[in-house]
C-alpha positions as CSV (number, residue, x, y, z in Angstrom):
1,M,121.5,200.2,80.5
2,S,122.1,197.4,78.1
3,N,122.5,194.8,80.8
4,S,119.2,195.8,82.5
5,G,117.4,195.8,79.2
6,S,118.5,192.2,78.4
7,R,117.4,191.0,81.8
8,N,114.0,192.6,81.4
9,R,113.6,191.0,78.0
10,R,114.5,187.6,79.3
11,A,112.0,188.0,82.2
12,R,109.2,188.9,79.7
13,Q,110.1,185.9,77.6
14,S,110.0,183.6,80.6
15,R,106.6,184.9,81.6
16,L,105.4,184.2,78.0
17,R,106.7,180.6,78.0
18,R,104.2,177.8,78.9
19,R,104.4,175.3,81.7
20,C,104.1,171.5,81.6
21,P,100.5,170.4,82.3
22,T,101.5,166.7,82.9
23,L,100.5,165.1,86.2
24,M,103.1,163.4,88.3
25,K,103.0,159.7,89.1
26,D,100.7,160.3,92.0
27,E,98.2,161.5,89.3
28,V,97.4,164.6,91.4
29,T,100.3,167.0,91.4
30,V,100.9,169.1,88.2
31,C,104.5,169.3,86.9
32,N,104.4,173.1,86.0
33,A,108.0,172.9,84.6
34,L,108.8,175.4,81.9
35,I,108.3,174.1,78.3
36,E,110.6,174.8,75.5
37,P,109.0,176.7,72.6
38,S,109.1,173.7,70.3
39,F,107.8,171.1,72.9
40,T,104.3,170.6,74.3
41,R,105.7,169.2,77.6
42,C,108.8,169.3,79.6
43,I,111.8,167.2,78.6
44,T,111.3,164.6,81.3
45,H,107.6,164.0,80.6
46,S,108.2,164.1,76.9
47,R,110.5,161.1,77.3
48,E,108.1,159.4,79.8
49,H,105.3,159.9,77.3
50,G,107.1,158.0,74.6
51,V,108.1,155.1,77.0
52,L,104.5,154.6,78.3
53,T,103.1,154.7,74.8
54,R,105.5,152.0,73.6
55,Q,104.7,149.8,76.6
56,Y,100.9,149.8,76.3
57,K,101.1,149.4,72.5
58,E,103.3,146.3,73.0
59,Y,100.7,144.8,75.4
60,A,97.9,145.7,72.9
61,E,99.7,143.8,70.1
62,L,100.2,140.8,72.3
63,A,96.5,140.8,73.3
64,S,95.5,141.1,69.7
65,S,97.6,138.1,68.7
66,L,96.0,135.9,71.5
67,E,92.5,137.2,71.1
68,S,91.5,134.7,68.3
69,Q,92.7,131.8,70.4
70,V,90.8,132.7,73.5
71,L,87.5,134.4,72.4
72,T,86.4,131.4,70.3
73,S,84.4,128.2,70.7
74,M,85.6,125.7,73.3
75,S,83.9,122.6,71.7
76,S,87.3,121.2,70.6
77,A,88.6,121.2,74.2
78,T,85.6,119.8,76.0
79,Q,86.8,116.1,75.9
80,S,90.5,116.6,76.5
81,S,92.1,117.8,79.7
82,E,95.4,118.6,77.9
83,L,93.7,120.9,75.5
84,I,91.9,122.6,78.3
85,R,95.2,123.2,80.1
86,Q,96.7,124.7,77.0
87,K,93.7,127.0,76.6
88,L,94.0,128.0,80.2
89,V,97.6,129.0,79.7
90,V,96.7,131.1,76.6
91,A,93.8,132.7,78.5
92,A,96.0,133.7,81.4
93,Q,98.5,135.3,79.0
94,F,95.7,137.1,77.2
95,I,94.2,138.4,80.4
96,T,97.6,139.6,81.7
97,A,98.3,141.5,78.4
98,L,94.9,143.0,78.3
99,S,95.0,144.2,81.9
100,S,98.4,145.7,81.4
101,E,97.2,147.5,78.3
102,I,94.1,148.9,80.0
103,K,96.2,150.1,83.0
104,G,98.8,151.7,80.7
105,R,96.2,153.5,78.6
106,E,94.3,154.7,81.7
107,A,97.4,156.1,83.3
108,H,98.6,157.6,80.0
109,S,95.3,159.3,79.3
110,K,94.9,160.7,82.7
111,R,98.4,162.0,83.2
112,F,99.1,163.4,79.7
113,F,95.6,164.3,78.4
114,G,93.4,164.8,81.5
115,D,90.9,162.2,80.4
116,N,90.0,164.3,77.4
117,D,91.2,161.8,74.7
118,A,88.1,160.2,73.2
119,G,90.2,157.6,71.3
120,H,91.8,156.4,74.5
121,I,88.5,156.2,76.3
122,A,86.8,154.2,73.5
123,R,89.7,151.8,73.4
124,I,89.7,151.3,77.1
125,V,85.9,150.5,77.2
126,N,86.3,148.0,74.4
127,Q,89.3,146.3,76.0
128,K,87.4,146.0,79.3
129,N,84.6,144.2,77.6
130,K,87.0,141.7,76.2
131,L,88.6,141.3,79.6
132,V,85.2,140.3,81.1
133,R,84.6,137.8,78.4
134,A,88.1,136.3,78.8
135,T,87.7,136.0,82.5
136,T,84.4,134.2,82.1
137,I,86.0,131.8,79.6
138,Q,88.8,131.1,82.0
139,E,86.4,130.2,84.8
140,D,84.5,128.0,82.4
141,L,87.7,126.2,81.4
142,K,88.6,125.7,85.1
143,S,85.2,124.2,85.8
144,M,85.5,121.9,82.8
145,L,88.9,120.7,83.9
146,R,87.7,120.0,87.5
147,G,84.8,118.0,86.1
148,L,87.1,115.9,83.9
149,Q,89.5,115.3,86.8
150,Q,86.6,114.2,89.1
151,G,85.2,112.0,86.4
152,S,88.6,110.3,85.9
153,I,88.9,109.8,89.7
154,R,85.5,108.2,89.8
155,Q,86.4,105.9,86.9
156,E,89.6,104.8,88.6
157,R,87.7,104.0,91.8
158,E,85.1,102.1,89.9
159,H,87.8,100.1,88.1
160,E,89.5,99.4,91.3
161,R,86.2,98.3,92.9
162,D,85.4,96.0,90.0
163,Y,89.0,94.6,90.2
164,R,88.6,93.8,93.8
165,A,85.1,92.4,93.7
166,P,86.0,89.2,91.8
167,A,88.9,88.5,94.1
168,S,86.7,88.9,97.2
169,R,84.0,86.7,95.6
170,G,86.6,84.1,94.7
171,S,88.1,84.1,98.2
172,S,84.6,83.8,99.8
173,S,83.6,80.9,97.5
174,H,86.8,78.9,98.4
175,Q,86.4,79.1,102.1
176,G,86.5,75.8,103.9
177,P,83.7,74.2,105.9
178,S,82.8,75.7,109.3
179,H,83.2,72.3,111.2
180,S,85.2,71.9,114.4
181,V,88.9,71.7,114.1
182,S,89.2,68.9,116.7
183,S,87.9,66.3,114.2
184,V,90.7,67.1,111.7
185,S,93.9,68.1,113.4
186,P,94.7,67.2,117.1
187,R,97.6,69.5,117.2
188,R,95.5,72.7,116.6
189,D,92.6,71.7,118.9
190,V,92.1,73.7,122.1
191,L,90.9,71.4,124.9
192,T,88.9,72.5,127.8
193,V,87.8,70.6,130.9
194,D,84.2,70.5,129.7
195,G,85.3,69.2,126.3
196,V,87.5,66.5,127.9
197,I,84.5,65.4,130.0
198,R,82.3,65.2,127.0
199,L,84.9,63.2,125.2
200,H,85.2,60.9,128.1
201,S,81.5,60.2,128.1
202,D,81.5,59.6,124.4
203,L,84.4,57.1,124.7
204,E,82.6,55.3,127.5
205,T,79.6,54.8,125.2
206,T,81.8,53.4,122.4
207,N,83.9,51.2,124.7
208,G,87.0,53.3,124.3
209,Y,87.1,53.0,120.5
210,T,86.7,56.1,118.3
211,P,87.1,55.2,114.6
212,H,88.2,58.2,112.6
213,S,87.2,60.6,115.4
214,H,89.5,62.4,117.8
215,F,93.3,62.6,117.9
216,I,94.1,60.4,114.9
217,P,97.9,60.8,114.3
218,E,99.6,60.9,110.9
219,P,101.0,57.6,109.5
220,S,104.5,58.8,110.0
221,Q,103.9,59.7,113.7
222,S,105.5,57.6,116.3
223,L,103.5,55.3,118.4
224,K,104.2,57.3,121.5
225,P,102.9,60.8,120.8
226,P,104.6,63.8,122.1
227,T,103.4,66.0,125.0
228,I,100.8,68.6,123.9
229,R,100.3,71.7,125.9
230,T,97.3,73.8,124.8
231,P,96.0,77.1,126.3
232,L,92.6,77.3,127.9
233,L,91.0,80.2,126.2
234,P,87.4,80.1,127.7
235,V,88.7,79.8,131.3
236,T,90.8,82.5,132.8
237,N,91.4,81.2,136.3
238,A,92.5,77.7,135.3
239,D,95.8,76.0,134.3
240,I,95.1,73.1,132.0
241,T,97.9,70.7,131.0
242,T,96.9,68.1,128.4
243,Q,99.3,65.2,127.4
244,H,99.2,61.7,126.0
245,A,100.2,59.2,128.7
246,G,100.9,55.5,128.1
247,Y,101.3,53.7,124.8
248,G,101.0,50.2,123.4
249,R,98.7,48.4,121.0
250,G,97.4,51.6,119.6
251,Y,95.8,53.0,122.8
252,S,96.8,56.1,124.8
253,T,95.4,58.2,127.6
254,I,94.7,61.9,127.7
255,R,95.7,63.3,131.1
256,T,94.1,66.7,131.8
257,T,94.9,68.6,135.0
258,R,93.0,71.6,136.2
259,R,94.3,72.7,139.5
260,H,93.6,69.6,141.7
261,Q,91.4,67.9,139.2
262,Q,92.8,65.1,137.0
263,I,90.9,63.1,134.3
264,N,92.4,60.0,132.6
265,I,90.6,59.1,129.4
266,P,91.7,56.1,127.2
267,I,91.7,56.9,123.5
268,N,92.4,54.7,120.6
269,Y,94.3,57.0,118.2
270,C,94.9,54.4,115.5
271,T,92.9,53.8,112.4
272,H,91.6,50.5,111.1
273,N,94.7,50.0,108.9
274,S,97.1,50.6,111.8
275,G,95.1,48.2,114.0
276,I,95.3,45.5,111.3
277,K,99.0,46.0,110.9
278,S,99.5,45.8,114.7
279,W,97.4,42.5,114.8
280,F,99.4,40.9,112.0
281,G,102.7,42.1,113.5
282,S,102.1,40.5,116.8
283,R,101.1,37.2,115.2
284,A,104.1,37.3,112.9
285,R,106.4,37.7,115.9
286,A,104.7,34.8,117.7
287,I,105.0,32.6,114.7
288,G,108.7,33.5,114.4
289,V,109.4,32.6,118.0
290,V,107.6,29.3,117.5
291,L,109.6,28.4,114.4
292,C,112.9,29.3,116.1
293,T,112.0,27.1,119.1
294,L,111.1,24.2,116.8
295,M,114.4,24.6,114.9
296,V,116.4,24.5,118.2
297,V,114.5,21.5,119.4
298,V,115.0,19.6,116.2
299,S,118.7,20.4,116.2
300,L,119.2,19.2,119.8
301,Y,117.3,16.0,118.9
302,Y,119.6,15.1,116.0
303,L,122.7,16.0,118.1
304,L,121.6,13.8,120.9
305,K,120.6,11.0,118.5
306,A,124.0,11.1,116.9
């Protein structure tokens, strides 16, 4: 009898004990675990309640410490990209802490209080308004940073363009005259058959003498010029070979061959000075020969007389 009475008493006490009203993590299923007389929730959810409360309060403290740095005027950072980057870092930390606090409070309020805690609801609304302001400030800071970066890129391009402009103007101002190369350097001239024919006609009109005109060699150049082979650029089906043939007394001949066509043109490639030197040299040799002959004749005369 005593055993059955104790069992009935425990059954009546168990029916009188409350059950845990906390929602599970899916926020739909109710726990319904038996609650100890001195607790308002089961042991598991009592511990979880304390952990979640500490977490969102830590995020709330972090957000409060960063709020004054983010939700203020940005005039001090408008002219410095480094300050804008620092504000962006602080804004990202503030937004992360604020979002974590809001999520923790919403989950805590719904699971443990059934959205009936007016203090939690008011705090969540206030923090959401701050989150909107912080997000707007973050976007404004990003736009300002992009504007400064684009401005610096434009300035660099303008400096580079200004740096290159004087160099290009200087190079264009120092360009040489656009005259023909054949009147300056015979080694770089490209001869064609038409050009040689025109040169031949010009030489015939000037009796074979071209002062300071075509193919004037350098003073150190030998009297017999080397063979010059130049490509025929305007004519594709021709093989032109140009060389200086013959030498002596400052005259030479350009021999140009195109297939079976040959043109011999006499050219005086000496300057006035070289012609004068050649004239004096030939006279000096003649005088030397005459003097030697006279000396020999005089010597023979005295030998025979003795």
